[in-house]
N, CA, C and O of each residue as an XYZ file, in Angstrom:
680
protein
N      89.190     29.652     -3.924
C      87.822     29.858     -4.327
C      86.916     29.758     -3.103
O      86.967     28.765     -2.378
N      86.119     30.737     -2.874
C      85.210     30.780     -1.736
C      83.867     30.160     -2.112
O      83.403     30.301     -3.243
N      83.248     29.473     -1.152
C      81.951     28.845     -1.346
C      80.897     29.730     -0.701
O      81.063     30.166      0.438
N      79.830     29.994     -1.412
C      78.735     30.796     -0.879
C      77.789     29.888     -0.102
O      77.265     28.922     -0.656
N      77.568     30.189      1.170
C      76.629     29.407      1.969
C      75.210     29.881      1.661
O      75.010     31.049      1.329
N      74.225     28.991      1.766
C      72.846     29.372      1.436
C      72.322     30.559      2.230
O      71.528     31.346      1.716
N      72.758     30.695      3.477
C      72.264     31.769      4.346
C      72.587     33.149      3.769
O      71.944     34.137      4.125
N      73.569     33.218      2.890
C      73.973     34.521      2.344
C      72.896     35.146      1.465
O      73.012     36.316      1.102
N      71.843     34.391      1.109
C      70.751     35.003      0.348
C      69.923     35.930      1.233
O      69.159     36.754      0.731
N      70.074     35.796      2.541
C      69.384     36.691      3.464
C      70.280     37.905      3.671
O      71.404     37.755      4.151
N      69.822     39.087      3.328
C      70.699     40.262      3.335
C      71.306     40.625      4.682
O      72.325     41.314      4.729
N      70.700     40.175      5.780
C      71.191     40.577      7.094
C      71.278     39.394      8.057
O      70.957     39.534      9.237
N      71.715     38.219      7.559
C      71.796     37.076      8.467
C      72.925     37.306      9.465
O      73.925     37.941      9.131
N      72.776     36.797     10.686
C      73.662     37.132     11.797
C      74.397     35.958     12.406
O      74.822     36.047     13.558
N      74.564     34.867     11.688
C      75.213     33.693     12.247
C      76.544     34.080     12.907
O      77.376     34.748     12.294
N      76.733     33.653     14.160
C      77.973     33.949     14.874
C      79.179     33.375     14.144
O      80.250     33.981     14.140
N      79.013     32.224     13.536
C      80.142     31.568     12.883
C      80.499     32.116     11.522
O      81.676     32.329     11.232
N      79.484     32.354     10.660
C      79.832     32.634      9.261
C      79.288     33.931      8.683
O      79.544     34.219      7.514
N      78.558     34.716      9.439
C      77.997     35.929      8.854
C      79.003     37.083      8.811
O      79.675     37.369      9.803
N      79.098     37.736      7.658
C      79.931     38.944      7.585
C      79.243     40.143      8.243
O      79.851     41.202      8.401
N      77.960     39.971      8.629
C      77.188     41.059      9.230
C      77.256     41.080     10.752
O      76.722     41.996     11.378
N      77.902     40.092     11.355
C      77.978     40.014     12.808
C      79.349     40.510     13.260
O      80.351     39.804     13.141
N      79.372     41.732     13.778
C      80.642     42.341     14.193
C      81.336     41.584     15.319
O      82.543     41.735     15.507
N      80.595     40.771     16.070
C      81.168     40.036     17.195
C      81.457     38.578     16.837
O      81.936     37.814     17.675
N      81.168     38.196     15.594
C      81.301     36.801     15.187
C      82.663     36.463     14.610
O      83.576     37.286     14.561
N      82.757     35.206     14.171
C      84.015     34.686     13.622
C      84.216     35.031     12.152
O      85.349     35.076     11.671
N      83.115     35.276     11.436
C      83.161     35.639     10.009
C      83.904     34.602      9.166
O      84.690     34.956      8.287
N      83.655     33.343      9.435
C      84.310     32.274      8.683
C      83.850     32.279      7.229
O      82.690     32.558      6.927
N      84.770     31.969      6.353
C      84.440     31.724      4.955
C      84.901     30.310      4.640
O      85.804     29.777      5.284
N      84.276     29.720      3.655
C      84.513     28.319      3.352
C      85.040     28.154      1.932
O      84.779     28.963      1.042
N      85.789     27.076      1.760
C      86.355     26.745      0.457
C      86.273     25.235      0.272
O      86.248     24.484      1.248
N      86.231     24.797     -0.976
C      86.207     23.352     -1.203
C      87.483     22.693     -0.699
O      88.545     23.314     -0.645
N      87.358     21.442     -0.337
C      88.497     20.617      0.061
C      88.221     19.227     -0.503
O      87.063     18.813     -0.559
N      89.253     18.494     -0.922
C      89.003     17.153     -1.477
C      88.183     16.246     -0.554
O      87.471     15.361     -1.028
N      88.281     16.464      0.761
C      87.521     15.645      1.707
C      86.144     16.217      2.017
O      85.321     15.539      2.633
N      85.879     17.456      1.601
C      84.590     18.068      1.889
C      84.633     19.579      1.817
O      84.489     20.159      0.741
N      84.834     20.230      2.981
C      84.791     21.684      3.072
C      85.817     22.140      4.098
O      86.084     21.440      5.075
N      86.395     23.324      3.871
C      87.364     23.845      4.828
C      87.127     25.320      5.104
O      86.547     26.045      4.295
N      87.594     25.737      6.268
C      87.573     27.142      6.670
C      88.950     27.477      7.225
O      89.449     26.793      8.119
N      89.553     28.514      6.702
C      90.838     28.993      7.228
C      90.528     30.136      8.191
O      89.625     30.936      7.948
N      91.288     30.207      9.290
C      91.005     31.250     10.274
C      92.243     31.569     11.099
O      93.149     30.751     11.262
N      92.241     32.790     11.610
C      93.227     33.299     12.567
C      92.428     34.105     13.579
O      91.707     35.029     13.204
N      92.548     33.766     14.846
C      91.762     34.462     15.861
C      92.654     35.370     16.704
O      93.794     35.031     17.023
N      92.107     36.530     17.054
C      92.877     37.485     17.846
C      92.549     37.335     19.328
O      91.817     36.425     19.716
N      93.080     38.208     20.136
C      92.932     38.103     21.595
C      91.495     38.262     22.065
O      91.177     37.895     23.197
N      90.628     38.794     21.230
C      89.219     38.897     21.585
C      88.564     37.529     21.737
O      87.450     37.436     22.252
N      89.234     36.470     21.298
C      88.699     35.112     21.357
C      89.529     34.203     22.260
O      89.453     32.978     22.156
N      90.318     34.805     23.144
C      91.198     33.977     23.969
C      90.545     33.534     25.270
O      89.557     34.103     25.733
N      91.138     32.503     25.832
C      90.776     31.961     27.136
C      91.939     32.314     28.058
O      91.998     33.421     28.594
N      92.862     31.374     28.241
C      94.103     31.715     28.924
C      94.864     32.683     28.033
O      94.674     32.667     26.817
N      95.720     33.525     28.599
C      96.446     34.496     27.770
C      97.168     33.821     26.600
O      98.007     32.938     26.781
N      96.812     34.267     25.409
C      97.453     33.758     24.196
C      96.865     32.474     23.645
O      97.320     31.988     22.609
N      95.853     31.903     24.319
C      95.250     30.640     23.896
C      93.794     30.876     23.488
O      93.041     31.529     24.210
N      93.404     30.344     22.332
C      92.032     30.451     21.849
C      91.111     29.652     22.776
O      91.446     28.539     23.181
N      89.968     30.216     23.104
C      88.991     29.533     23.945
C      88.530     28.253     23.250
O      88.157     28.280     22.077
N      88.554     27.136     23.971
C      88.191     25.843     23.391
C      86.783     25.789     22.849
O      86.528     25.081     21.875
N      85.864     26.517     23.450
C      84.495     26.536     22.941
C      84.418     27.067     21.530
O      83.580     26.632     20.740
N      85.286     28.002     21.211
C      85.297     28.560     19.856
C      85.823     27.552     18.843
O      85.405     27.554     17.685
N      86.734     26.695     19.275
C      87.219     25.628     18.398
C      86.038     24.726     18.035
O      85.899     24.304     16.887
N      85.188     24.434     19.027
C      83.987     23.651     18.770
C      83.039     24.349     17.810
O      82.468     23.710     16.927
N      82.867     25.647     17.973
C      82.002     26.418     17.080
C      82.525     26.330     15.642
O      81.750     26.121     14.708
N      83.817     26.487     15.471
C      84.406     26.449     14.126
C      84.195     25.081     13.482
O      83.846     24.991     12.305
N      84.407     24.028     14.248
C      84.171     22.675     13.718
C      82.702     22.485     13.365
O      82.379     21.962     12.298
N      81.808     22.910     14.262
C      80.372     22.772     14.035
C      79.930     23.549     12.797
O      79.154     23.034     11.993
N      80.406     24.758     12.638
C      80.069     25.576     11.471
C      80.515     24.907     10.173
O      79.769     24.871      9.194
N      81.726     24.385     10.178
C      82.271     23.785      8.959
C      81.524     22.499      8.622
O      81.170     22.274      7.465
N      81.282     21.652      9.625
C      80.545     20.413      9.386
C      79.093     20.706      8.984
O      78.574     20.103      8.044
N      78.450     21.618      9.685
C      77.049     21.938      9.392
C      76.846     22.517      8.015
O      75.886     22.169      7.326
N      77.744     23.402      7.603
C      77.620     23.975      6.261
C      77.930     22.940      5.191
O      77.354     22.991      4.104
N      78.819     22.009      5.472
C      79.061     20.927      4.522
C      77.790     20.110      4.311
O      77.478     19.745      3.178
N      77.062     19.822      5.364
C      75.818     19.069      5.237
C      74.834     19.814      4.345
O      74.256     19.233      3.427
N      74.647     21.093      4.615
C      73.700     21.879      3.824
C      74.119     21.918      2.349
O      73.280     21.776      1.460
N      75.399     22.107      2.098
C      75.873     22.205      0.717
C      75.862     20.856     -0.002
O      75.539     20.784     -1.188
N      76.211     19.798      0.712
C      76.332     18.491      0.074
C      75.010     17.723      0.025
O      74.705     17.059     -0.966
N      74.237     17.821      1.096
C      72.992     17.050      1.179
C      71.747     17.901      0.916
O      70.634     17.377      0.872
N      71.934     19.217      0.742
C      70.825     20.149      0.463
C      69.747     20.065      1.531
O      68.550     20.093      1.244
N      70.208     19.960      2.773
C      69.292     19.780      3.887
C      69.855     20.492      5.116
O      70.976     20.194      5.527
N      69.108     21.426      5.715
C      69.583     21.998      6.970
C      69.440     20.969      8.081
O      68.579     20.091      8.015
N      70.282     21.079      9.098
C      70.261     20.121     10.196
C      70.766     20.779     11.474
O      71.707     21.573     11.455
N      70.124     20.435     12.574
C      70.560     20.894     13.894
C      71.583     19.910     14.459
O      71.478     18.704     14.238
N      72.555     20.419     15.178
C      73.513     19.573     15.878
C      72.790     18.916     17.055
O      72.161     19.596     17.866
N      72.886     17.583     17.139
C      72.275     16.891     18.276
C      73.320     16.440     19.282
O      73.034     16.357     20.476
N      74.529     16.149     18.815
C      75.623     15.828     19.728
C      76.937     16.126     19.032
O      77.057     16.025     17.811
N      77.909     16.493     19.835
C      79.223     16.796     19.276
C      80.284     16.485     20.318
O      80.130     16.784     21.502
N      81.343     15.888     19.853
C      82.474     15.571     20.735
C      83.714     16.229     20.138
O      84.015     16.058     18.956
N      84.417     16.972     20.961
C      85.628     17.653     20.518
C      86.802     17.123     21.322
O      86.729     16.984     22.543
N      87.872     16.833     20.625
C      89.103     16.367     21.275
C      90.192     17.391     20.993
O      90.458     17.718     19.836
N      90.819     17.897     22.046
C      91.877     18.891     21.908
C      93.226     18.196     22.028
O      93.538     17.602     23.060
N      94.010     18.274     20.983
C      95.330     17.655     20.968
C      96.360     18.627     21.523
O      97.230     18.248     22.307
N      96.253     19.873     21.112
C      97.145     20.932     21.572
C      96.374     22.246     21.552
O      95.471     22.400     20.729
N      96.689     23.183     22.410
C      95.969     24.456     22.390
C      96.193     25.205     21.080
O      97.279     25.160     20.502
N      95.155     25.889     20.627
C      95.299     26.798     19.499
C      95.746     28.143     20.065
O      95.268     28.568     21.117
N      96.644     28.796     19.382
C      97.192     30.057     19.864
C      96.627     31.228     19.081
O      96.408     31.131     17.874
N      96.393     32.332     19.770
C      95.892     33.522     19.083
C      96.958     34.022     18.110
O      98.158     33.880     18.349
N      96.496     34.603     17.021
C      97.403     35.174     16.025
C      98.045     34.157     15.091
O      98.882     34.532     14.271
N      97.684     32.898     15.188
C      98.256     31.855     14.323
C      97.225     31.422     13.286
O      96.019     31.520     13.512
N      97.718     30.943     12.148
C      96.851     30.478     11.071
C      96.486     29.014     11.265
O      97.338     28.175     11.557
N      95.195     28.725     11.095
C      94.676     27.362     11.207
C      93.673     27.132     10.086
O      93.239     28.066      9.413
N      93.320     25.874      9.905
C      92.224     25.548      9.006
C      91.463     24.376      9.592
O      92.031     23.485     10.223
N      90.171     24.405      9.366
C      89.292     23.327      9.790
C      88.812     22.619      8.533
O      88.309     23.258      7.609
N      88.965     21.303      8.497
C      88.538     20.501      7.353
C      87.454     19.546      7.826
O      87.672     18.754      8.743
N      86.283     19.623      7.198
C      85.152     18.776      7.568
C      84.857     17.778      6.466
O      85.029     18.061      5.281
N      84.408     16.599      6.884
C      83.980     15.574      5.932
C      82.753     14.875      6.489
O      82.487     14.912      7.690
N      82.016     14.239      5.597
C      80.810     13.513      5.979
C      81.089     12.026      6.022
O      81.868     11.494      5.231
N      80.445     11.378      6.952
C      80.482      9.922      7.029
C      79.190      9.416      6.400
O      78.230     10.174      6.260
N      79.159      8.151      6.024
C      77.895      7.627      5.478
C      76.762      7.911      6.459
O      76.895      7.671      7.659
N      75.660      8.419      5.946
C      74.576      8.833      6.830
C      73.506      7.762      6.943
O      73.437      6.821      6.152
N      72.689      7.943      7.945
C      71.601      7.011      8.192
C      70.275      7.731      8.228
O      69.780      8.048      9.310
N      69.687      7.998      7.086
C      68.373      8.634      7.033
C      68.411     10.095      7.388
O      69.101     10.887      6.745
N      67.660     10.454      8.425
C      67.569     11.861      8.829
C      68.731     12.306      9.701
O      68.826     13.485     10.045
N      69.615     11.388     10.064
C      70.792     11.743     10.850
C      72.014     11.802      9.940
O      72.247     10.914      9.121
N      72.777     12.859     10.107
C      74.029     13.011      9.365
C      75.181     12.909     10.356
O      75.106     13.445     11.462
N      76.235     12.229      9.961
C      77.427     12.080     10.790
C      78.583     12.780     10.080
O      78.854     12.524      8.907
N      79.251     13.658     10.802
C      80.346     14.424     10.217
C      81.535     14.427     11.163
O      81.397     14.170     12.359
N      82.696     14.719     10.612
C      83.889     14.866     11.435
C      84.709     16.039     10.900
O      84.556     16.453      9.751
N      85.571     16.555     11.750
C      86.397     17.700     11.382
C      87.744     17.602     12.076
O      87.876     17.012     13.149
N      88.724     18.189     11.442
C      90.061     18.333     12.029
C      90.461     19.797     11.936
O      90.200     20.459     10.931
N      91.093     20.295     12.984
C      91.700     21.627     12.950
C      93.198     21.408     12.861
O      93.803     20.750     13.709
N      93.785     21.978     11.810
C      95.217     21.803     11.551
C      95.927     23.142     11.602
O      95.358     24.175     11.251
N      97.182     23.114     12.045
C      97.976     24.347     12.060
C      98.637     24.557     10.700
O      98.383     23.800      9.763
N      99.470     25.566     10.589
C     100.107     25.912      9.314
C     101.036     24.813      8.807
O     101.344     24.759      7.616
N     101.483     23.934      9.708
C     102.344     22.807      9.314
C     101.547     21.528      9.109
O     102.130     20.449      9.000
N     100.221     21.634      9.055
C      99.310     20.494      8.890
C      99.337     19.518     10.064
O      99.037     18.336      9.896
N      99.690     20.003     11.238
C      99.645     19.197     12.452
C      98.231     19.310     13.034
O      97.702     20.413     13.173
N      97.627     18.177     13.372
C      96.277     18.172     13.933
C      96.308     18.736     15.350
O      97.037     18.244     16.212
N      95.507     19.773     15.577
C      95.424     20.419     16.890
C      94.148     20.038     17.636
O      94.116     20.038     18.866
N      93.097     19.713     16.881
C      91.823     19.325     17.481
C      91.039     18.506     16.468
O      91.226     18.636     15.258
N      90.159     17.661     16.986
C      89.257     16.901     16.132
C      87.858     17.003     16.713
O      87.683     17.260     17.905
N      86.869     16.800     15.864
C      85.483     16.806     16.322
C      84.693     15.804     15.501
O      84.987     15.556     14.332
N      83.692     15.238     16.140
C      82.717     14.420     15.431
C      81.352     14.841     15.942
O      81.192     15.203     17.107
N      80.364     14.789     15.046
C      79.034     15.261     15.439
C      77.951     14.506     14.692
O      78.174     13.925     13.630
N      76.775     14.538     15.290
C      75.576     13.990     14.677
C      74.604     15.156     14.510
O      74.442     15.981     15.409
N      73.964     15.208     13.350
C      73.033     16.279     13.018
C      71.688     15.682     12.653
O      71.617     14.639     12.003
N      70.618     16.350     13.074
C      69.247     15.938     12.764
C      68.705     16.850     11.670
O      68.644     18.067     11.841
N      68.316     16.260     10.557
C      67.749     17.031      9.454
C      66.420     17.647      9.871
O      65.707     17.105     10.716
N      66.098     18.784      9.269
C      64.809     19.425      9.502
C      64.407     20.193      8.257
O      65.238     20.496      7.400
N      63.140     20.497      8.169
C      62.676     21.384      7.100
C      62.421     22.749      7.730
O      62.077     22.846      8.908
N      62.589     23.770      6.955
C      62.377     25.123      7.476
C      60.952     25.307      7.986
O      60.735     25.992      8.985
N      59.983     24.703      7.307
C      58.593     24.823      7.764
C      58.392     24.194      9.139
O      57.588     24.687      9.930
N      59.117     23.104      9.439
C      58.988     22.439     10.736
C      59.469     23.301     11.894
O      58.972     23.167     13.013
N      60.412     24.168     11.644
C      61.004     24.958     12.737
C      60.651     26.443     12.642
O      61.308     27.283     13.258
N      59.620     26.758     11.876
C      59.205     28.157     11.711
C      59.000     28.865     13.044
O      59.341     30.040     13.180
N      58.447     28.164     14.022
C      58.166     28.772     15.321
C      59.449     29.098     16.097
O      59.403     29.852     17.069
N      60.597     28.537     15.676
C      61.867     28.789     16.362
C      62.742     29.807     15.624
O      63.693     30.338     16.199
N      62.432     30.073     14.385
C      63.246     30.986     13.586
C      62.547     32.330     13.434
O      61.319     32.411     13.453
N      63.336     33.367     13.285
C      62.764     34.700     13.090
C      62.862     35.067     11.619
O      63.579     35.992     11.236
N      62.126     34.322     10.803
C      62.132     34.549      9.364
C      60.704     34.765      8.878
O      59.772     34.102      9.333
N      60.549     35.696      7.953
C      59.260     35.900      7.311
C      59.050     34.872      6.212
O      59.968     34.137      5.847
N      57.825     34.829      5.688
C      57.502     33.864      4.640
C      58.409     34.009      3.424
O      58.868     33.017      2.857
N      58.661     35.252      3.030
C      59.515     35.477      1.856
C      60.952     35.020      2.114
O      61.613     34.513      1.208
N      61.435     35.196      3.340
C      62.794     34.756      3.681
C      62.895     33.234      3.723
O      63.892     32.663      3.281
N      61.864     32.580      4.252
C      61.847     31.114      4.282
C      61.880     30.582      2.852
O      62.632     29.654      2.556
N      61.083     31.154      1.976
C      61.044     30.704      0.580
C      62.393     30.913     -0.103
O      62.873     30.039     -0.824
N      62.992     32.059      0.125
C      64.298     32.364     -0.465
C      65.378     31.414      0.057
O      66.183     30.898     -0.718
N      65.391     31.190      1.349
C      66.376     30.297      1.954
C      66.155     28.850      1.528
O      67.113     28.134      1.236
N      64.908     28.424      1.492
C      64.607     27.060      1.061
C      65.077     26.838     -0.376
O      65.621     25.782     -0.697
N      64.871     27.819     -1.227
C      65.323     27.722     -2.618
C      66.848     27.637     -2.688
O      67.389     26.861     -3.475
N      67.544     28.427     -1.872
C      69.016     28.411     -1.872
C      69.552     27.077     -1.348
O      70.553     26.574     -1.858
N      68.905     26.504     -0.344
C      69.363     25.238      0.235
C      69.157     24.084     -0.735
O      70.006     23.199     -0.845
N      68.041     24.094     -1.430
C      67.741     22.972     -2.319
C      68.345     23.132     -3.707
O      68.224     22.232     -4.537
N      68.994     24.266     -3.973
C      69.665     24.447     -5.267
C      70.715     23.358     -5.434
O      71.267     22.864     -4.451
N      70.978     23.001     -6.632
C      71.948     21.935     -6.902
C      73.372     22.468     -6.825
O      74.067     22.559     -7.837
N      73.795     22.815     -5.628
C      75.160     23.276     -5.416
C      75.946     22.206     -4.682
O      75.436     21.585     -3.750
N      77.162     21.993     -5.091
C      78.043     21.056     -4.396
C      78.900     21.841     -3.420
O      78.897     23.071     -3.464
N      79.651     21.157     -2.518
C      80.493     21.885     -1.558
C      81.539     22.781     -2.210
O      82.090     23.663     -1.551
N      81.819     22.571     -3.486
C      82.780     23.467     -4.136
C      82.093     24.693     -4.725
O      82.736     25.527     -5.364
N      80.782     24.800     -4.507
C      80.045     25.973     -4.947
C      79.542     25.889     -6.374
O      78.895     26.818     -6.856
N      79.822     24.810     -7.044
C      79.407     24.659     -8.443
C      78.048     23.995     -8.508
O      77.699     23.193     -7.642
N      77.286     24.324     -9.526
C      75.996     23.660     -9.747
C      76.249     22.252    -10.249
O      77.089     22.025    -11.120
N      75.496     21.298     -9.674
C      75.684     19.907    -10.106
C      74.615     19.491    -11.094
O      74.618     18.353    -11.564
């Protein structure tokens, strides 16, 4: 079962991580996981660093996308990443199946703490990440976003809808 992210209410959103409209992006899709949210992915040579190895920065992007979308879905609040630490256990290889599983830690007010693991097809941990996110309101960051008033209203409504990480209304 796929989870619809709030950004999908915008007909042409271009997120590098999760938009189906970005031809150069990762096009991640999300699904519920007992611990929070997950994204399954396989990357081709267009995303490699050393021959046959996925660029480590992209592993960070995948973790950040999964953790960030979990926050929006679970806490109904958009948040910017303020810090992130990624630990690489083993290189990810192009053409292999992986999944990223994100979960939330108890939060402290406007800061959200999340963690993620990237696992291979045998459920072996290949990378881990932890991050801190700062909550914001869309009106506060209007000067940084390229959204019209109608888009802000539509997105704000989608974010505050009573959706859980499994995509169901609560």
